[in-house]
N, C-alpha and C positions, 0 to 999 in steps of 0.2 A: 328153147326157141328164142332167138333174138327178135325183139319187137322192133319192127321198122315202120310202124304206123306213126306218122307225124301228127301229134295230138295236141289240141288246145282245150283246156277246161275253162269254162266261163261261169262266174258267179256274180251276184249283185253286191253292192257295197254295204248293204245292211244285213247281209247273210253272214252269221257268225262262224259258219263252218269253213275251216281252211284258212290259209294265209290271208293277210289283209293288205298285201301289196302285189300288184301284177309282177310277173317275173318270167324269165326264160329258163328252162331246165338246163342245168350244167352237171357234168360228172361229179359224183361224190357229194351231192348236196341233199341226199335223202334225209338225214337226221336234221339238218338245218331246216328243211321244209316241214318235217314233223314238229319241230319245236315251235313253228308258227301257227300250229293248230291250237287255238285257245280254249277249245271245249271238246266237242265230239271229234274223234279221229277217223270217222267212218270212211272217208274218201282218200286217206293218205296213201294206202297201198295202191289205189287206182292211179294216183299221181305217179308213184314210183314205177308201177308196172308199165305205163305208157311213156314214162319220162316226159310228162306233159308240161307245157307252158301254162301259165295262168293269166287270164284277162278278167279284170274287175270292171263291171259296168254300173251305171246308175240304177238305182232301184225303181223299176217301173211296174213290175208284175207282183201282185199281191197274192198271198196264200194264207190259209187259216193259221198255220203255225207261225209264220213271220209277222202277221198282223198282231198277234198276241204279244210279241216282243216289241214291236214298234210302238205299241200303245204306252210303253214305259219310256218317258223322256230321258231317264238316266241311260237306258239302253241305246237310244238313238245318239245321244251325245258321246257315249263311249265309243260306239262303232265309227262315228263320223271323225272323231279325233284320232283314231288309231288306224284308219284305212286311207291309203294313198294310191296314186297312179290309177285313178278311176277314169276310164276311157269310154267315150261314145262309140258303140260298135260300128256305126256308119263311118267312123274315122279310122277304123282298124283294117288291116289287110288280112283277111281270112284265107287268101289264096296260097299262103305258105303251108297250109295244113291239109291232111287227108281227112281228118275226123275232128269235129267240134262237139264237145260234150258239155251240157249245161246242167246246173243244179236247179231243178224245176225248169219248165219250158219258158225261160225268161227272155229268150230271143224272139218270142212270138211277134212283138210289135215291129221287129226289124226284118224278119225272115223273108217276106216277099221281095224286098229290095236286095237282101244279101244273096238269095238264091239266084237272082238275075245276074248279079255280079260274079258269083262263084258257083256255077252250075255243077261242078265236079266234086264239091266238098260235101261230105256226109255230115248231117246235123242230127244229133241224138240228145235225148234228155233222160234223166232219172228223177224220181221224186225224192226230195229230201225227207218227207214224211209220207209213208204209204197211204195214210188216211186222207191225204189232200187230193182226193179223186176229182174234185172240181177243176183242178188245173188241166186235166186232159182236154177239156173243152176249149182251152186256149192254144192247143198244140197242133192245129190242123196242118201247118206248113212243115212240121218236123218229119224227118225220114224214119227215125227209130225212137220207140219208147223202150228203155232198158228196164225190165221189170224184175226187181230183186225179190219180189214175193212169190215168184215161180207160178204165177197164174196165167202165163202165156204159153208160147211154143218154143221148142228148142232149136229150130232152124230158121234162118232168114232166107226167104224165097222170092221176095218182092219188096218194093218200097212204095208207100210207107208201111210199117209193120211194128207190132209189139213183139218183143222176144224176151225169153227168160234170160236173166243176166245177173247172177250172183257176183258181187264185187270182185274184181281181179285181185290176186294175192301174189306175194313175193316171198314164199317161205325160205328159199335158199339164201336170198339176199338178206333176209331178216337175221338168219343165224350168223351171217358175217358182220352185220351192223351192230348187233348186241350179243356178244359171245359170253354168256353167263351159264352157271351150273343150275340144274333143276333141283331146287331145294324147298319148294313151297306149294301151297294150295291157294287158289284165288277164287273166292266167292264173289260173284257180281252182286251189286247192291240190290237188284230186284229179287234175286234169289234169297238174300238175307231177309228182305221184307216178307216174302212168301213163307219162309220157314218160321219166322217169328210171329207173323200176324195173319197168315193166310192171304189169298188174293195174289194176282199176278202183276200188279203195278202199285205197290204199297210203299210209301215213303218211310225212311228210317233216319235216325240221328246217329252221329258218331258215337254217342254214349250207348245207344242200343246196340250198335255193331260191336263195340268193345266188350259188352256183356255177352253177346252171342259168341264172340271169338274165344273168350275165356272159358266157355263151357265145352270146348272141343279138345279132346285128348288124342292127339296124333303125333307121330314123330316128326312130321313135316311142319314147317312154320305156316301160319296163316297170314297172307298178305293184308296189310292195312288198306282200308278204303280212303281215298282222298276226300277232303272237304269239297273240292270242286265237283266231284262226281255226284254228290248229294244235293248240289245246288240246282234249282229249276233251270232247265235248258242248258245246264253247265255254263252259265254266264256269270262273270264277275266284271265289275266296272273297271278294274285295274288290268284287264287283258291278261289275267293269269293263265299259265299253261302248265299242265302236268302230262302232256302227251308223251314225252320221252319216258317219264316215270311210269306211265301206264303200260307202254310196250315193254319196258324193262321188267315190270312185274309179270307180264304175260310170258316173256322169255324165261323168267326164273321159275315159273310155275310148272309143276309136274302134272297138276290137275286143275282144271277150270270148271267151276260149278255154275251152271246157268239153267236153273230148273224152273224158273217162272215161264209161263207159256207166252213167248214172244215170237216175233218174226225170226230173230236169231242171228243177226249179223255178228254179234260179239263172239258167238261160237266159232265163226270162221276167223276172227282176229286171233283167238286162242289156238285154234288148230294150226294156223299159219305160223304161230310162235312156237309150236312144238309141244303143246300141252294136251293131255288126254281130256277130252270134253265130255262132261257128264251133263246131259241135257234132259229135255222134257219130250216125251213121246207125242204130245199134242202139238208140238211145233213142227211145221213143215220143213223148215231149214235144218232143224236139229236132226230130223230123220234122214236128211241127206248126208250130213257130215259125221254124225256120231255113229260109233259102232253099236249094233243092236243091244249089246250087253250094258251099254252106258246110257240107255234111255229110261228115265224114271217114269213110272205110270201108277195110276191108282192113288190111294191115300198114303203117300210116302211121307217120311219125316226126316229130320236131321240124322237120326241114328241109322236109317237105311243108307244114307249117303256115306256116313262114316264107315259103316260095315263094308260097303262096296269098295271104298278106297283101301281098307285093310286087306280085303280079298285080293285086289290088284297088286298091292305091295308085296303080298306073299306069293304071287304067281307072275314072275317076270316074263314068262313066255306069252301069257295072255296079254299082259301090258304091251309087249312088243307087237303082237298081232293087231292090237287096237291102233297103235301109232301107225303101223303100216297101212291099215285101212284108211285112216284119215289122210295120210299122205297121197294115197292113190286117188281119193276123191278130190283133194285139192288140185292135184296135177291135172286131172281131167276137167274139172268144173271151173277152176279159178286160175289156171295157168294156160292150158291149151285152148279151152273153149272160147274165152273172150277174144283172143287174137283171131281165131278162125272165123267167128261170127262177124267181127268188125271188118276183117279183110274181105270177106265175101260180100258184105253190104257195100263196101267201097267199090268193089268191082261192078256190082249191080248199078250203083249210082253213076259211075264213070262210063258205063256202057249204055246208059239211058234206058235200062229195063225197069221202068216205073209203072205202077198201076195207079190210075187216077182214083181218088175217093168218089164213091157214089153219092 
């Protein structure tokens, strides 16, 4: 399905996620945009899916996660010195777009004026951190909240509304952008922490990971973890990027191990990259993307995961069935569904079928 929704993504200048210069999407810039992600890559496939332009605006909206970063003067100095083309949204023409998506509800101070100027434009937001529930109280003027935790509903029937919206994915495009062979296993760092120390959000060091890695005896290589991935908030003052390296590792991985009980977006990164995802049955998103035979539960350990991989390696038909399951879920949930939902919401907005808040 060719995406014809003209989309703008908006972020604040002190938000580290994503590129640090405003830009207009051009053909074949997918990897160049990915390289501009200096930490988390969670919204890159969303950019590529919508072929979205980026607008960077001044930081006016606070959030718990961003406040903790801004309290560090080194962080503010680094972001300020590496971010350019910051534009006041009231000086920008939103009328060129069907859909405007923001990282947190950061257009809230401007939306009453913007909606008067651009009554047909659909305004939606997602939460950079799902724990920042306080931000919902700042989002009264938005049309859509895109809920990646799957605690909302699956259909848009009116505006404003909250809808389930797992981040869009580009699996076919990814295989073209990074054509590598499947030769390895990727343990995400939280899974290593869980398997080494217990708990679902346990920090580790490179030395601990290397010791962990050396105790695994499998025919497939174990991907190394980057120093950046183990850094708090994945922030370095020198604007380091390992985004292309991260997606290359995912594309190279035959298996992706993500067994800490998390919301689970990384599982979709890996599935989009063509890896079999071994997840945690306690995670809502893992239950969506993972084949039932690849959900760990109970008091499992590293040997259980190793034995599962050995079993799948010796049963190519089952491995193929798992890949097929993941591809079907991705196509329905992350390729077809986002377009259908946003296109329907745009029609509702343009036809004026809105429901006032009580």
